[in-house]
C-alpha positions in Angstrom: 194.6 127.2 -131.3 192.0 124.7 -130.1 188.3 124.8 -131.4 185.5 125.6 -128.9 184.0 122.4 -128.8 180.0 122.8 -129.8 177.9 122.9 -126.8 173.9 123.8 -125.9 173.8 127.5 -123.9 172.1 125.9 -121.3 175.3 123.6 -120.5 177.6 126.8 -119.8 179.1 125.7 -116.8 179.8 129.5 -116.0 175.9 130.7 -115.8 174.5 129.8 -112.6 171.0 130.5 -114.2 171.8 127.5 -116.2 173.5 125.2 -114.0 170.6 125.9 -111.5 168.0 125.3 -114.3 169.9 121.5 -115.1 169.7 120.4 -111.3 166.2 121.2 -111.6 165.6 119.2 -114.8 167.7 116.4 -113.4 165.5 116.3 -110.3 162.3 116.4 -112.3 163.2 113.5 -114.5 164.2 111.3 -111.5 160.7 112.7 -109.9 158.4 111.1 -113.1 160.4 108.5 -113.6 159.8 107.4 -109.6 156.4 107.8 -110.3 156.1 105.7 -113.5 154.7 102.3 -112.0 156.1 99.1 -113.6 152.8 98.4 -115.6 151.8 101.4 -116.3 148.8 101.9 -119.1 146.3 104.3 -118.9 143.9 103.0 -121.2 143.1 100.6 -118.9 140.7 102.5 -116.5 140.3 100.7 -113.6 144.1 100.2 -112.8 144.9 103.9 -113.8 142.0 105.4 -112.0 143.4 103.4 -109.0 147.5 104.5 -109.5 146.7 108.3 -110.2 143.9 108.3 -106.8 147.8 107.0 -104.9 149.9 109.5 -107.1 147.3 112.1 -106.5 147.6 111.5 -102.8 151.4 111.6 -102.8 151.9 115.1 -105.0 148.9 116.9 -104.8 148.7 116.6 -108.5 145.3 116.1 -110.9 145.2 112.8 -113.0 145.5 115.0 -116.3 148.9 116.3 -115.2 149.7 113.0 -114.2 148.6 111.2 -117.3 150.5 113.8 -119.8 153.8 113.2 -117.7 153.9 109.5 -117.1 152.7 109.1 -121.2 155.9 111.1 -121.9 158.2 108.7 -119.9 156.6 106.2 -121.4 157.5 107.3 -124.8 161.0 108.4 -123.5 161.2 104.4 -122.8 160.5 103.8 -126.9 163.3 106.4 -127.6 166.5 104.2 -126.2 168.9 106.8 -128.4 167.3 109.9 -126.8 166.5 108.3 -123.5 170.8 107.6 -123.2 171.7 111.2 -124.0 169.4 113.1 -122.0 170.2 110.2 -119.0 173.9 111.0 -119.3 173.4 114.9 -119.4 170.2 116.7 -118.4 168.4 118.5 -121.4 164.9 118.0 -122.3 162.7 118.9 -119.5 159.2 117.4 -119.2 157.7 120.2 -121.2 159.2 119.5 -124.2 159.1 116.0 -123.5 155.1 116.2 -123.5 155.7 118.1 -126.7 157.6 114.9 -128.0 154.9 112.6 -126.7 151.9 114.7 -128.2 153.4 115.0 -131.6 154.5 111.2 -132.1 151.0 110.3 -131.2 149.1 112.1 -133.9 150.6 109.2 -136.6 147.6 106.8 -137.7 147.6 103.5 -135.7 149.3 101.5 -138.3 152.3 104.1 -138.3 152.4 104.0 -134.6 153.0 100.6 -133.7 155.7 100.3 -136.5 158.8 99.7 -134.7 160.6 101.7 -137.8 158.6 104.5 -137.0 160.1 105.0 -133.5 163.7 104.2 -134.9 163.2 106.7 -137.6 162.0 109.1 -134.6 164.7 108.2 -132.3 167.6 109.4 -135.1 165.7 112.5 -136.0 165.4 113.8 -132.7 168.8 112.9 -131.4 170.5 114.6 -134.5 168.1 117.5 -133.7 169.6 117.7 -129.8 173.0 117.0 -131.0 175.1 120.7 -131.1 177.2 121.7 -133.7 177.9 125.1 -132.7 179.2 126.4 -128.9 176.3 127.9 -127.2 173.7 126.7 -129.2 170.3 127.6 -128.6 168.0 124.6 -127.8 165.4 123.7 -130.5 161.9 125.4 -129.3 158.5 123.2 -128.9 157.6 125.1 -132.3 161.0 123.4 -134.1 160.0 119.8 -131.9 156.9 119.6 -133.7 157.5 120.4 -137.4 160.8 117.6 -136.8 157.8 115.0 -135.9 155.1 116.2 -138.0 157.5 115.8 -140.9 158.7 112.3 -140.2 154.9 111.2 -139.8 154.3 112.7 -143.2 157.6 111.0 -144.5 156.8 107.6 -143.5 152.6 107.6 -144.4 153.1 106.3 -148.2 149.6 106.1 -149.4 148.7 102.8 -150.3 147.5 101.5 -153.7 144.7 99.8 -153.9 145.1 96.2 -155.5 143.8 96.6 -159.1 143.0 92.3 -159.6 139.0 94.0 -160.3 138.8 97.7 -160.5 135.1 97.4 -161.3 134.4 95.4 -157.9 136.5 97.4 -156.1 134.8 100.8 -156.9 131.7 98.5 -156.1 132.7 97.6 -152.6 133.5 101.7 -151.9 131.5 103.7 -149.8 129.9 107.0 -150.9 132.7 109.5 -152.4 132.8 112.3 -149.3 134.0 115.6 -150.2 136.8 115.1 -147.5 138.0 116.1 -144.0 135.8 119.5 -144.3 133.9 120.2 -141.0 131.7 123.3 -139.5 130.8 123.5 -136.5 128.6 126.4 -134.5 128.1 126.5 -131.0 126.0 129.2 -129.2 127.7 130.9 -125.9 125.6 131.6 -122.9 125.9 135.4 -123.1 124.9 135.0 -126.8 128.3 135.0 -128.9 128.8 132.4 -131.6 132.0 130.4 -131.8 132.7 128.6 -135.1 135.4 125.9 -135.9 136.1 124.9 -139.4 138.1 122.1 -140.5 139.8 122.0 -144.1 142.7 119.6 -145.6 146.2 121.0 -145.7 145.8 122.5 -148.7 142.9 124.6 -148.4 143.9 125.6 -145.2 146.9 126.8 -145.7 145.3 129.0 -148.7 142.6 130.4 -146.2 145.1 130.8 -143.1 147.3 132.9 -145.5 144.7 135.0 -147.2 143.1 135.8 -143.4 146.7 136.9 -142.5 147.3 138.8 -145.3 143.7 140.9 -144.8 144.1 141.3 -141.1 147.9 142.9 -141.6 146.6 144.6 -144.8 143.4 146.2 -142.6 145.4 146.3 -139.1 142.6 144.2 -137.7 142.5 140.9 -135.9 142.4 137.6 -138.0 138.9 136.6 -136.8 137.6 140.4 -138.2 139.6 139.7 -141.4 137.8 136.4 -142.0 134.4 138.7 -141.3 135.2 140.9 -143.7 136.7 138.5 -146.4 133.4 136.2 -146.2 131.0 139.4 -146.5 132.9 141.0 -149.1 134.0 143.9 -147.4 137.4 143.9 -148.2 139.5 141.9 -150.5 143.0 140.6 -150.4 145.9 139.3 -152.9 148.2 136.3 -151.3 151.6 135.6 -152.8 152.1 131.9 -151.9 155.6 130.6 -152.0 156.4 127.0 -152.1 159.7 125.2 -151.4 161.2 122.2 -153.1 164.5 120.6 -153.5 165.1 120.6 -157.3 168.2 118.3 -157.4 166.3 115.7 -155.0 164.1 113.1 -156.2 160.7 112.9 -154.5 161.5 115.7 -151.7 159.4 117.5 -150.0 157.3 120.3 -150.4 157.4 123.5 -147.6 155.0 125.6 -147.2 155.3 128.9 -144.6 152.5 128.1 -142.3 151.8 124.3 -142.8 155.8 123.0 -142.6 156.1 119.9 -145.0 153.1 119.4 -147.2 151.4 115.9 -147.7 151.7 114.5 -151.2 147.5 115.7 -151.6 148.2 119.4 -150.6 151.8 119.6 -152.5 150.3 118.3 -155.6 147.2 120.5 -155.1 148.9 123.8 -154.3 151.6 123.3 -156.8 149.3 123.1 -159.4 148.1 126.7 -158.6 151.8 127.9 -159.0 152.1 130.6 -161.9 156.1 130.9 -161.3 158.8 128.2 -160.4 162.5 129.9 -160.3 165.5 128.6 -158.8 166.2 130.1 -155.4 169.6 129.5 -154.6 171.3 132.2 -156.6 169.6 135.0 -154.1 171.8 133.9 -151.5 174.8 136.0 -153.0 172.4 138.5 -154.8 173.2 142.0 -154.4 170.2 145.0 -155.4 170.8 148.6 -155.1 168.6 150.4 -152.6 167.6 149.6 -149.4 164.2 147.6 -149.6 164.6 143.4 -150.3 162.8 142.4 -153.7 160.5 139.8 -153.7 163.4 137.5 -154.9 165.6 138.1 -152.0 162.5 138.4 -149.5 161.6 134.7 -151.2 165.0 133.7 -150.5 165.2 135.2 -146.7 161.7 133.3 -145.8 163.0 130.1 -146.9 166.7 130.2 -144.9 165.1 131.7 -141.5 161.3 130.3 -141.5 160.6 131.9 -138.2 162.2 135.1 -136.5 165.5 134.7 -135.7 165.2 136.3 -132.0 166.1 133.6 -129.2 162.9 131.1 -129.0 160.8 133.5 -131.2 158.9 131.7 -133.5 156.4 134.3 -135.4 156.8 133.3 -138.9 159.5 134.8 -141.4 156.6 135.4 -143.8 155.5 138.0 -141.5 158.8 139.5 -140.2 160.7 142.5 -140.8 163.9 142.0 -143.2 166.6 143.7 -140.4 169.6 145.3 -142.1 172.4 143.9 -139.9 174.6 146.8 -140.7 172.2 150.3 -141.4 173.0 150.4 -145.2 170.3 153.4 -146.2 171.6 153.8 -149.7 171.9 150.0 -150.2 173.1 147.6 -151.7 171.0 145.1 -149.9 171.7 141.7 -150.0 170.8 138.0 -147.6 174.1 138.3 -146.3 173.3 141.6 -144.6 169.3 140.5 -143.5 167.9 138.5 -140.7 164.2 137.8 -140.0 162.6 139.7 -136.7 159.4 140.2 -136.0 158.5 143.9 -135.3 158.5 143.2 -131.5 162.2 141.7 -131.6 163.3 144.3 -134.5 162.8 147.2 -132.2 165.0 145.2 -129.4 167.4 145.1 -131.9 167.2 148.6 -133.2 167.5 149.4 -129.2 170.5 147.9 -129.3 169.5 145.4 -126.5 171.6 142.8 -128.4 173.6 142.8 -131.3 174.2 139.7 -133.6 176.5 138.7 -136.6 175.3 136.6 -139.2 177.0 133.7 -141.2 175.4 134.4 -144.6 176.8 130.6 -146.0 175.1 128.7 -143.0 172.6 131.1 -141.7 173.6 130.9 -138.1 173.3 133.9 -136.5 175.5 135.0 -133.3 173.5 137.1 -130.7 176.0 139.1 -128.1 174.2 140.5 -124.9 175.0 143.4 -122.6 176.2 141.1 -120.1 179.0 139.5 -122.4 177.4 136.2 -123.0 176.5 135.4 -126.8 174.3 132.4 -127.9 174.1 130.6 -131.6 170.3 130.7 -133.1 170.4 127.6 -136.2 168.4 128.6 -139.3 165.6 126.2 -140.1 164.0 126.6 -143.2 164.5 124.6 -146.1 167.3 126.7 -148.0 169.4 126.5 -144.4 172.3 123.9 -145.4 171.3 121.5 -142.3 168.0 121.6 -143.8 168.8 120.5 -146.9 171.1 118.0 -146.1 167.6 116.7 -144.1 165.9 116.8 -147.3 168.1 114.2 -148.8 167.7 112.2 -145.5 164.1 112.4 -145.9 163.5 111.3 -150.0 166.0 108.6 -149.0 163.8 107.6 -146.3 160.7 107.8 -147.8 162.2 105.5 -151.0 163.1 102.7 -148.3 160.0 102.9 -146.9 158.5 102.7 -150.5 160.3 99.7 -151.1 159.6 98.2 -147.8 155.9 98.3 -148.3 156.1 97.2 -151.5 158.1 93.9 -150.4 156.1 93.6 -147.5 152.7 93.4 -149.8 154.5 90.8 -152.3 155.7 88.5 -149.4 152.1 88.3 -148.0 150.3 88.0 -151.5 153.4 84.7 -151.8 152.7 83.5 -148.8 148.9 83.2 -149.3 149.5 81.6 -152.7 151.6 79.1 -151.0 149.1 78.6 -148.5 146.5 77.9 -151.5 148.4 75.1 -153.5 150.1 73.6 -150.4 146.6 72.6 -148.8 145.9 69.5 -149.1 143.8 68.6 -151.6 139.8 68.0 -150.4 138.8 64.5 -150.1 136.5 63.2 -153.3 132.9 63.1 -152.2 131.3 59.5 -151.4 128.0 58.1 -151.8 126.0 58.0 -148.7 125.4 54.2 -147.2 122.4 52.8 -145.9 121.0 49.8 -144.5 117.7 49.8 -146.2 117.8 50.3 -150.3 115.6 49.9 -152.6 114.4 48.3 -155.0 116.2 45.3 -153.2 119.0 43.6 -155.5 
């Protein structure tokens, strides 16, 4: 028996729509490669303005659209593994390439210009865009952003200030600020008011969870729920699930909304935890009855992370646990459950599509009425593929810390050498003059 090789569903040669789409992607990449000037740099306004004007003349496209797509092509050139992959066989369209470019640009300047950052990104993206199952679904834009954000948070190691003179260091620091919190109010032409609020990751995650829970409980919009909470018109209780590998040192902490947490946010939210439990055994747990308990529900969220319908990115936290096989009297187990948002739960209930679930890997095999199928891989931190990624994450973070420490030591030693190898200053000599008093 010959095993079916792993492949992306959009590479199916028997699917005429997929074949036509690949031709379009290949032609589009060739088009943008042709548009990319040899000396492209949109940060030089005068040159780029002239080039953009010529491209607009030839394409009818706006300067903004041209900039976004050419930035994406330039970023692709810095990812040689990914570039080779999609050049050999079309896969990523310009939309996904612009998603990659914008997510990568979120890194701070030092990291963005670090060759190691680009090397890790290239490895991660090649791994994500290498299929492991036949007819596998292509990662969605939200999944791509999560991967790149995780790499940024992995490599941005907080710097420890030198402790040669703590008192002098404290005196030199600017006055303490409360953090990134910002509040902005804009009055619109019709009299309405638009609010903007910027919070640190930990506080923002808590606020978002509280607002979303209040909105769902009361059947209102998030905007109305926030108003009701602020004006004390309603209250809500939020259960916050954090996920962290207990068998991997320095493993990242995952939040269902924020993804990989920064070390500061992780410490803040972990301090709020009232219960810590091993969630892995939940995979093989059976309970009587139809409704999953909180333990199984927490496992399901951590495995699925999002709605399992193809290309749906609604958080699993707000999805319904769908019983693949309807067992009204139970038992209930994660081996028979998948997260589906209400909209797609109805599609499955109407038998517009059915699925098989591999509860060991978390893979969902969707079967459609036309006889085709597609594989959706679980992307939560409890999925086997993500557990392996966590180990790689911790190893890379450790190497990054070691590299930073070694670089700091080398710089300190170099400064020491320069100080000790410099030639001694000449001894001062008495000034000479043609006139002396008193005379000899």
